[in-house]
C-alpha positions in Angstrom: 0.0 0.0 0.0 1.3 3.4 -0.9 0.5 6.7 0.7 0.7 10.0 -1.2 -0.5 13.6 -0.8 -3.1 15.2 -3.0 -0.4 17.3 -4.6 1.7 14.2 -5.5 -1.3 12.4 -6.9 -2.4 15.5 -8.8 1.0 15.9 -10.5 1.5 12.2 -11.3 -2.0 10.8 -11.6 -1.2 8.2 -14.3 1.8 6.9 -12.3 -0.4 6.4 -9.2 -3.1 4.6 -11.2 -0.4 2.2 -12.4 0.8 1.8 -8.8 -2.7 1.0 -7.7 -3.2 -1.7 -10.3 0.2 -3.2 -9.7 0.8 -2.7 -6.0 -2.5 -2.3 -4.3 -4.5 0.7 -3.0 -3.0 4.2 -2.8 -4.1 6.2 0.2 -4.4 9.9 -0.7 -3.8 12.4 2.1 -4.5 16.1 2.6 -2.6 17.8 5.4 -1.5 14.4 6.6 -5.0 13.0 6.9 -6.4 10.3 4.6 -9.2 11.6 2.3 -9.4 9.1 -0.5 -8.2 5.8 -1.7 -7.3 4.9 -5.3 -8.2 1.2 -5.9 -7.7 -0.7 -9.1 -10.6 -2.6 -10.5 -10.5 -5.6 -12.8 -14.0 -5.8 -14.3 -17.5 -4.3 -14.2 -18.6 -6.8 -11.5 -15.9 -5.5 -9.2 -17.0 -1.9 -9.8 -20.6 -2.8 -9.0 -19.6 -4.5 -5.8 -17.5 -1.4 -4.8 -20.4 1.0 -5.5 -22.9 -1.2 -3.7 -20.7 -1.3 -0.7 -21.1 2.5 -0.4 -24.8 2.7 -1.4 -26.7 4.4 1.5 -29.9 2.7 0.3 -28.4 -0.8 0.3 -26.7 -0.2 3.6 -30.0 0.8 5.1 -31.7 -2.4 3.8 -28.9 -4.5 5.3 -29.1 -2.7 8.6 -32.9 -3.2 8.8 -32.3 -6.9 8.0 -29.7 -7.3 10.7 -31.9 -5.5 13.2 -34.9 -7.8 12.3 -32.6 -10.8 12.7 -31.4 -9.6 16.2 -35.0 -9.2 17.2 -35.9 -12.7 16.1 -38.0 -11.5 13.2 -36.8 -13.9 10.5 -38.2 -16.7 8.4 -37.1 -20.3 8.4 -35.9 -21.6 5.0 -39.2 -23.5 4.7 -41.3 -20.4 5.4 -39.2 -18.4 2.9 -39.7 -20.9 0.1 -43.4 -21.2 0.9 -43.9 -17.5 0.6 -41.7 -17.4 -2.5 -43.8 -20.1 -4.2 -47.0 -18.1 -3.5 -45.7 -15.0 -5.2 -44.3 -16.7 -8.3 -46.5 -16.5 -11.4 -48.2 -19.8 -12.1 -46.8 -22.0 -14.9 -49.9 -21.5 -17.1 -49.7 -17.6 -16.9 -49.0 -15.7 -20.1 -45.4 -14.9 -20.7 -44.3 -11.6 -22.2 -43.2 -12.0 -25.7 -40.6 -9.7 -27.3 -42.0 -8.4 -30.5 -39.6 -7.8 -33.3 -40.4 -4.9 -35.7 -40.6 -5.5 -39.4 -37.8 -3.8 -41.4 -38.8 -0.2 -42.1 -41.5 -0.1 -39.4 -39.7 2.4 -37.3 -39.3 4.7 -40.3 -43.0 4.4 -41.1 -44.0 5.4 -37.6 -41.7 8.4 -37.6 -43.6 9.8 -40.6 -47.0 9.1 -39.0 -48.7 12.4 -38.4 -51.9 11.2 -36.6 
């Protein structure tokens, strides 16, 4: 892990990005105090996990869930699957079908003046 000031990172940003991808996170400091971290990511899934970790909405959901668990308000596996089965659409229900437009249909609609 590397530690660098805002001024250092600002003047050599590309170099610090390379350091983050090769040697781990770079802690960015202002007046000697950490203010940010540069972290390399490998793929979109990793970006999504990182963003979700800092999502206030997701964190609130998780905290409510933890609180409910602490208070004994949880479902057994059997209860969960029973409720899940009741909310699933039945096998005979109509499925949404994706319609494909005929060639030229979009152009015809754009000229429609109704």
